C-alpha positions as protocol buffer text, in pm:
chain_id: "A"
residue {
  index: 1
  type: MET
  ca { x: 35 y: 1548 z: -1251 }
}
residue {
  index: 2
  type: ALA
  ca { x: -319 y: 1599 z: -1117 }
}
residue {
  index: 3
  type: ALA
  ca { x: -496 y: 1371 z: -907 }
}
residue {
  index: 4
  type: ALA
  ca { x: -789 y: 1339 z: -1258 }
}
residue {
  index: 5
  type: GLN
  ca { x: -541 y: 1263 z: -1431 }
}
residue {
  index: 6
  type: HIS
  ca { x: -382 y: 955 z: -1248 }
}
residue {
  index: 7
  type: ALA
  ca { x: -773 y: 876 z: -1218 }
}
residue {
  index: 8
  type: ALA
  ca { x: -794 y: 845 z: -1518 }
}
residue {
  index: 9
  type: LYS
  ca { x: -515 y: 608 z: -1580 }
}
residue {
  index: 10
  type: LEU
  ca { x: -674 y: 420 z: -1323 }
}
residue {
  index: 11
  type: ASN
  ca { x: -931 y: 373 z: -1532 }
}
residue {
  index: 12
  type: HIS
  ca { x: -768 y: 277 z: -1784 }
}
residue {
  index: 13
  type: LEU
  ca { x: -576 y: -25 z: -1630 }
}
residue {
  index: 14
  type: LEU
  ca { x: -920 y: -144 z: -1453 }
}
residue {
  index: 15
  type: ARG
  ca { x: -1115 y: -109 z: -1845 }
}
residue {
  index: 16
  type: GLU
  ca { x: -790 y: -346 z: -1941 }
}
residue {
  index: 17
  type: ILE
  ca { x: -848 y: -576 z: -1662 }
}
residue {
  index: 18
  type: GLU
  ca { x: -1202 y: -610 z: -1675 }
}
residue {
  index: 19
  type: ASP
  ca { x: -1147 y: -712 z: -2030 }
}
residue {
  index: 20
  type: GLY
  ca { x: -960 y: -981 z: -1900 }
}
residue {
  index: 21
  type: LYS
  ca { x: -1185 y: -1076 z: -1663 }
}
residue {
  index: 22
  type: LEU
  ca { x: -1368 y: -1175 z: -1933 }
}
residue {
  index: 23
  type: GLY
  ca { x: -1143 y: -1347 z: -2093 }
}
residue {
  index: 24
  type: PHE
  ca { x: -1068 y: -1583 z: -1859 }
}
residue {
  index: 25
  type: ALA
  ca { x: -1430 y: -1665 z: -1806 }
}
residue {
  index: 26
  type: GLN
  ca { x: -1400 y: -1787 z: -2175 }
}
residue {
  index: 27
  type: PHE
  ca { x: -1122 y: -1990 z: -2132 }
}
residue {
  index: 28
  type: ALA
  ca { x: -1232 y: -2142 z: -1867 }
}
residue {
  index: 29
  type: ALA
  ca { x: -1526 y: -2231 z: -2076 }
}
residue {
  index: 30
  type: GLU
  ca { x: -1352 y: -2361 z: -2384 }
}
residue {
  index: 31
  type: VAL
  ca { x: -1054 y: -2568 z: -2196 }
}
residue {
  index: 32
  type: ASP
  ca { x: -1081 y: -2866 z: -2077 }
}
residue {
  index: 33
  type: GLU
  ca { x: -745 y: -2950 z: -1883 }
}
residue {
  index: 34
  type: PRO
  ca { x: -886 y: -2896 z: -1541 }
}
residue {
  index: 35
  type: TYR
  ca { x: -564 y: -2759 z: -1446 }
}
residue {
  index: 36
  type: LEU
  ca { x: -601 y: -2503 z: -1769 }
}
residue {
  index: 37
  type: LYS
  ca { x: -992 y: -2467 z: -1587 }
}
residue {
  index: 38
  type: ASN
  ca { x: -809 y: -2390 z: -1238 }
}
residue {
  index: 39
  type: LEU
  ca { x: -561 y: -2102 z: -1353 }
}
residue {
  index: 40
  type: PHE
  ca { x: -806 y: -1967 z: -1557 }
}
residue {
  index: 41
  type: ASP
  ca { x: -1076 y: -1912 z: -1248 }
}
residue {
  index: 42
  type: GLU
  ca { x: -784 y: -1792 z: -1022 }
}
residue {
  index: 43
  type: CYS
  ca { x: -669 y: -1590 z: -1305 }
}
residue {
  index: 44
  type: TRP
  ca { x: -1074 y: -1446 z: -1315 }
}
residue {
  index: 45
  type: ASN
  ca { x: -1046 y: -1382 z: -929 }
}
residue {
  index: 46
  type: ASP
  ca { x: -730 y: -1225 z: -902 }
}
residue {
  index: 47
  type: CYS
  ca { x: -837 y: -943 z: -1220 }
}
residue {
  index: 48
  type: ALA
  ca { x: -1180 y: -909 z: -1009 }
}
residue {
  index: 49
  type: ARG
  ca { x: -1023 y: -889 z: -633 }
}
residue {
  index: 50
  type: ALA
  ca { x: -826 y: -573 z: -860 }
}
residue {
  index: 51
  type: LEU
  ca { x: -1058 y: -426 z: -1012 }
}
residue {
  index: 52
  type: ASN
  ca { x: -1230 y: -415 z: -642 }
}
residue {
  index: 53
  type: ALA
  ca { x: -903 y: -259 z: -481 }
}
residue {
  index: 54
  type: LEU
  ca { x: -842 y: -50 z: -781 }
}
residue {
  index: 55
  type: GLN
  ca { x: -1232 y: 141 z: -796 }
}
residue {
  index: 56
  type: LYS
  ca { x: -1172 y: 181 z: -412 }
}
residue {
  index: 57
  type: SER
  ca { x: -877 y: 359 z: -513 }
}
residue {
  index: 58
  type: VAL
  ca { x: -1032 y: 542 z: -774 }
}
residue {
  index: 59
  type: GLN
  ca { x: -1278 y: 643 z: -548 }
}
residue {
  index: 60
  type: SER
  ca { x: -1102 y: 752 z: -284 }
}
residue {
  index: 61
  type: MET
  ca { x: -977 y: 1021 z: -517 }
}
residue {
  index: 62
  type: GLY
  ca { x: -1349 y: 1176 z: -569 }
}
residue {
  index: 63
  type: GLU
  ca { x: -1317 y: 1045 z: -945 }
}
residue {
  index: 64
  type: SER
  ca { x: -1609 y: 761 z: -1037 }
}
residue {
  index: 65
  type: PRO
  ca { x: -1432 y: 427 z: -1151 }
}
residue {
  index: 66
  type: VAL
  ca { x: -1506 y: 270 z: -1474 }
}
residue {
  index: 67
  type: GLN
  ca { x: -1757 y: -76 z: -1446 }
}
residue {
  index: 68
  type: GLN
  ca { x: -1664 y: -178 z: -1764 }
}
residue {
  index: 69
  type: GLY
  ca { x: -1395 y: -308 z: -2006 }
}
residue {
  index: 70
  type: SER
  ca { x: -1352 y: -144 z: -2364 }
}
residue {
  index: 71
  type: ALA
  ca { x: -1491 y: -243 z: -2729 }
}
residue {
  index: 72
  type: THR
  ca { x: -1126 y: -316 z: -2819 }
}
residue {
  index: 73
  type: GLY
  ca { x: -1192 y: -553 z: -2499 }
}
residue {
  index: 74
  type: THR
  ca { x: -1481 y: -683 z: -2658 }
}
residue {
  index: 75
  type: LEU
  ca { x: -1358 y: -723 z: -2965 }
}
residue {
  index: 76
  type: ARG
  ca { x: -1072 y: -930 z: -2899 }
}
residue {
  index: 77
  type: GLN
  ca { x: -1360 y: -1166 z: -2730 }
}
residue {
  index: 78
  type: GLY
  ca { x: -1502 y: -1224 z: -3067 }
}
residue {
  index: 79
  type: TRP
  ca { x: -1169 y: -1295 z: -3215 }
}
residue {
  index: 80
  type: ILE
  ca { x: -1043 y: -1521 z: -2997 }
}
residue {
  index: 81
  type: LYS
  ca { x: -1426 y: -1728 z: -3007 }
}
residue {
  index: 82
  type: LEU
  ca { x: -1342 y: -1714 z: -3391 }
}
residue {
  index: 83
  type: LYS
  ca { x: -997 y: -1824 z: -3319 }
}
residue {
  index: 84
  type: SER
  ca { x: -1044 y: -2100 z: -3138 }
}
residue {
  index: 85
  type: VAL
  ca { x: -1320 y: -2276 z: -3333 }
}
residue {
  index: 86
  type: VAL
  ca { x: -1071 y: -2320 z: -3687 }
}
residue {
  index: 87
  type: THR
  ca { x: -777 y: -2384 z: -3457 }
}
residue {
  index: 88
  type: PRO
  ca { x: -737 y: -2714 z: -3379 }
}
residue {
  index: 89
  type: ASP
  ca { x: -569 y: -2625 z: -2999 }
}
residue {
  index: 90
  type: GLN
  ca { x: -798 y: -2459 z: -2864 }
}
residue {
  index: 91
  type: SER
  ca { x: -639 y: -2508 z: -2513 }
}
residue {
  index: 92
  type: LEU
  ca { x: -315 y: -2356 z: -2651 }
}
residue {
  index: 93
  type: VAL
  ca { x: -526 y: -2068 z: -2817 }
}
residue {
  index: 94
  type: ALA
  ca { x: -667 y: -1986 z: -2490 }
}
residue {
  index: 95
  type: ILE
  ca { x: -327 y: -2000 z: -2302 }
}
residue {
  index: 96
  type: GLU
  ca { x: -221 y: -1792 z: -2537 }
}
residue {
  index: 97
  type: GLU
  ca { x: -446 y: -1556 z: -2552 }
}
residue {
  index: 98
  type: ALA
  ca { x: -474 y: -1563 z: -2176 }
}
residue {
  index: 99
  type: GLU
  ca { x: -68 y: -1440 z: -2178 }
}
residue {
  index: 100
  type: ARG
  ca { x: -127 y: -1125 z: -2433 }
}
residue {
  index: 101
  type: GLU
  ca { x: -468 y: -1048 z: -2154 }
}
residue {
  index: 102
  type: HIS
  ca { x: -201 y: -1049 z: -1923 }
}
residue {
  index: 103
  type: ALA
  ca { x: 61 y: -861 z: -2058 }
}
residue {
  index: 104
  type: ARG
  ca { x: -190 y: -527 z: -2159 }
}
residue {
  index: 105
  type: ILE
  ca { x: -271 y: -515 z: -1805 }
}
residue {
  index: 106
  type: GLU
  ca { x: 109 y: -534 z: -1722 }
}
residue {
  index: 107
  type: ALA
  ca { x: 246 y: -269 z: -1944 }
}
residue {
  index: 108
  type: ALA
  ca { x: -133 y: -47 z: -1815 }
}
residue {
  index: 109
  type: PHE
  ca { x: 51 y: -133 z: -1486 }
}
residue {
  index: 110
  type: ARG
  ca { x: 372 y: 3 z: -1554 }
}
residue {
  index: 111
  type: ASP
  ca { x: 219 y: 259 z: -1733 }
}
residue {
  index: 112
  type: LEU
  ca { x: 114 y: 346 z: -1389 }
}
residue {
  index: 113
  type: LEU
  ca { x: 411 y: 325 z: -1181 }
}
residue {
  index: 114
  type: GLY
  ca { x: 557 y: 561 z: -1349 }
}
residue {
  index: 115
  type: GLU
  ca { x: 385 y: 792 z: -1229 }
}
residue {
  index: 116
  type: GLU
  ca { x: 615 y: 966 z: -973 }
}
residue {
  index: 117
  type: ASP
  ca { x: 350 y: 1177 z: -827 }
}
residue {
  index: 118
  type: LEU
  ca { x: 113 y: 911 z: -731 }
}
residue {
  index: 119
  type: ALA
  ca { x: 31 y: 917 z: -335 }
}
residue {
  index: 120
  type: PRO
  ca { x: 209 y: 650 z: -170 }
}
residue {
  index: 121
  type: THR
  ca { x: -125 y: 469 z: -107 }
}
residue {
  index: 122
  type: ILE
  ca { x: -251 y: 415 z: -442 }
}
residue {
  index: 123
  type: ARG
  ca { x: 98 y: 340 z: -492 }
}
residue {
  index: 124
  type: SER
  ca { x: 108 y: 64 z: -235 }
}
residue {
  index: 125
  type: THR
  ca { x: -244 y: -75 z: -413 }
}
residue {
  index: 126
  type: VAL
  ca { x: -100 y: -50 z: -752 }
}
residue {
  index: 127
  type: GLU
  ca { x: 226 y: -265 z: -661 }
}
residue {
  index: 128
  type: GLU
  ca { x: 26 y: -531 z: -449 }
}
residue {
  index: 129
  type: GLU
  ca { x: -249 y: -581 z: -740 }
}
residue {
  index: 130
  type: SER
  ca { x: 104 y: -592 z: -994 }
}
residue {
  index: 131
  type: ALA
  ca { x: 229 y: -813 z: -858 }
}
residue {
  index: 132
  type: LEU
  ca { x: -82 y: -1046 z: -886 }
}
residue {
  index: 133
  type: VAL
  ca { x: -22 y: -1024 z: -1275 }
}
residue {
  index: 134
  type: GLU
  ca { x: 362 y: -1096 z: -1264 }
}
residue {
  index: 135
  type: LYS
  ca { x: 269 y: -1426 z: -1110 }
}
residue {
  index: 136
  type: ASN
  ca { x: 9 y: -1516 z: -1335 }
}
residue {
  index: 137
  type: LEU
  ca { x: 145 y: -1405 z: -1640 }
}
residue {
  index: 138
  type: GLU
  ca { x: 481 y: -1651 z: -1472 }
}
residue {
  index: 139
  type: ARG
  ca { x: 183 y: -1938 z: -1436 }
}
residue {
  index: 140
  type: LEU
  ca { x: 58 y: -1885 z: -1775 }
}
residue {
  index: 141
  type: GLU
  ca { x: 410 y: -1954 z: -1928 }
}
residue {
  index: 142
  type: GLN
  ca { x: 448 y: -2207 z: -1733 }
}
residue {
  index: 143
  type: ALA
  ca { x: 109 y: -2385 z: -1812 }
}
residue {
  index: 144
  type: ARG
  ca { x: 219 y: -2294 z: -2193 }
}
residue {
  index: 145
  type: GLN
  ca { x: 538 y: -2547 z: -2196 }
}
residue {
  index: 146
  type: TYR
  ca { x: 435 y: -2836 z: -2013 }
}
residue {
  index: 147
  type: HIS
  ca { x: 107 y: -2836 z: -2261 }
}
residue {
  index: 148
  type: GLN
  ca { x: 361 y: -2799 z: -2547 }
}
residue {
  index: 149
  type: ALA
  ca { x: 571 y: -3124 z: -2411 }
}
residue {
  index: 150
  type: SER
  ca { x: 257 y: -3287 z: -2345 }
}
residue {
  index: 151
  type: ALA
  ca { x: 91 y: -3299 z: -2705 }
}
residue {
  index: 152
  type: HIS
  ca { x: 414 y: -3406 z: -2862 }
}
């Protein structure tokens, strides 16, 4: 696959991560529990770090990295806001939506990592950032389980 096509997939990943970053900021603002605020803040920081590293990867290919999320991501943020208003457990909504955000990001990472001819330095960066996403998905699942157990 040509470098331009790899850059296009990286830019798709960047959009997904930017959408996730915006979501995590929204989730942190909407929950009351300190452990959830902290988790969402950490997810936001990991997204910011990944954006920086992956934008550099796109630039190293001679392409321009995207600087914003997707229109779909903006619509999702509005949906989440509406859903949190009509759902009694805003924290559970935030956790579940954060899991969905991370699942979208993870799918974009998998798609990119499926490219056999990805440059080794870019693959290394993508794998490193992908590992953070997997870690955060596990932490979100644990938070959901803890939250559900403490609600009963």
